C-alpha positions in Angstrom: -14.2 -75.7 -28.7 -14.5 -72.1 -30.8 -14.8 -70.2 -28.3 -11.9 -71.4 -26.6 -10.2 -70.7 -30.0 -10.9 -67.1 -29.8 -9.2 -66.8 -26.3 -6.3 -68.3 -27.5 -6.1 -65.8 -30.4 -7.0 -63.1 -28.7 -4.0 -64.7 -25.9 -1.9 -64.3 -28.8 -2.4 -61.1 -29.9 -2.3 -59.4 -26.6 1.4 -61.1 -26.4 2.4 -60.3 -30.0 1.4 -56.4 -29.1 3.1 -56.4 -25.6 6.5 -57.7 -27.5 6.5 -54.8 -30.1 5.6 -52.4 -27.9 9.0 -53.1 -25.7 11.1 -53.8 -29.0 9.8 -50.1 -29.5 10.7 -49.0 -26.4 14.4 -50.6 -26.8 14.5 -49.0 -30.0 13.7 -45.2 -28.4 16.2 -46.3 -25.9 18.7 -46.8 -29.2 17.9 -44.2 -30.6 18.3 -41.8 -27.5 21.7 -43.5 -27.0 22.9 -42.2 -30.8 21.5 -39.5 -30.4 23.7 -38.3 -27.3 26.5 -39.3 -29.3 26.0 -37.5 -32.1 25.2 -34.0 -29.6 28.6 -35.8 -27.8 30.6 -35.4 -31.5 28.9 -32.1 -32.6 30.0 -30.3 -29.5 34.0 -31.8 -29.5 33.7 -30.4 -33.4 32.4 -27.0 -32.2 35.0 -27.0 -29.7 37.6 -28.2 -32.1 36.0 -25.3 -34.2 36.1 -22.6 -31.6 40.0 -23.5 -30.5 41.0 -23.1 -34.0 39.2 -20.0 -34.9 40.7 -18.8 -31.4 44.3 -19.8 -32.6 44.2 -18.3 -36.3 43.1 -15.2 -34.4 45.6 -15.0 -32.3 48.0 -15.9 -35.0 46.3 -12.8 -37.2 46.6 -10.8 -34.4 50.4 -11.2 -33.9 50.9 -10.9 -37.2 49.3 -7.3 -37.2 51.2 -6.6 -34.5 54.7 -7.2 -36.0 53.8 -5.4 -39.2 52.4 -2.3 -37.5 55.8 -2.3 -35.0 57.6 -2.6 -38.4 55.9 0.3 -39.8 56.1 2.4 -36.9 60.1 1.3 -36.5 60.6 1.9 -40.5 59.0 5.4 -40.2 60.7 6.5 -37.2 63.8 5.6 -39.4 62.4 7.5 -42.4 62.0 10.2 -40.1 65.7 10.2 -39.0 67.2 10.0 -42.2 65.0 12.9 -42.7 65.7 14.6 -40.2 69.3 14.1 -40.6 69.1 15.1 -44.4 67.6 18.6 -43.5 70.7 18.9 -40.9 73.4 18.3 -44.1 71.3 20.2 -46.2 71.6 23.0 -43.2 75.1 22.8 -43.3 
């Protein structure tokens, strides 16, 4: 009788162990899925940040180009005015 009881107890322990191991596996799978989702979110955030940085850089470049053009045009106008003044003085 005692031997039988021991066997039963051992069987129960084994069953419990198997269930616990299965639970751990499931949890790991869930964690992996979560990690994948987190990675996807991180990638999306990185892509969004890159797009924003690119657009901001493009806007800054455009502004710089516009300012350079304006400066060039202003310089030309000033030069012309100076030339005109010189011409007037010469006359």
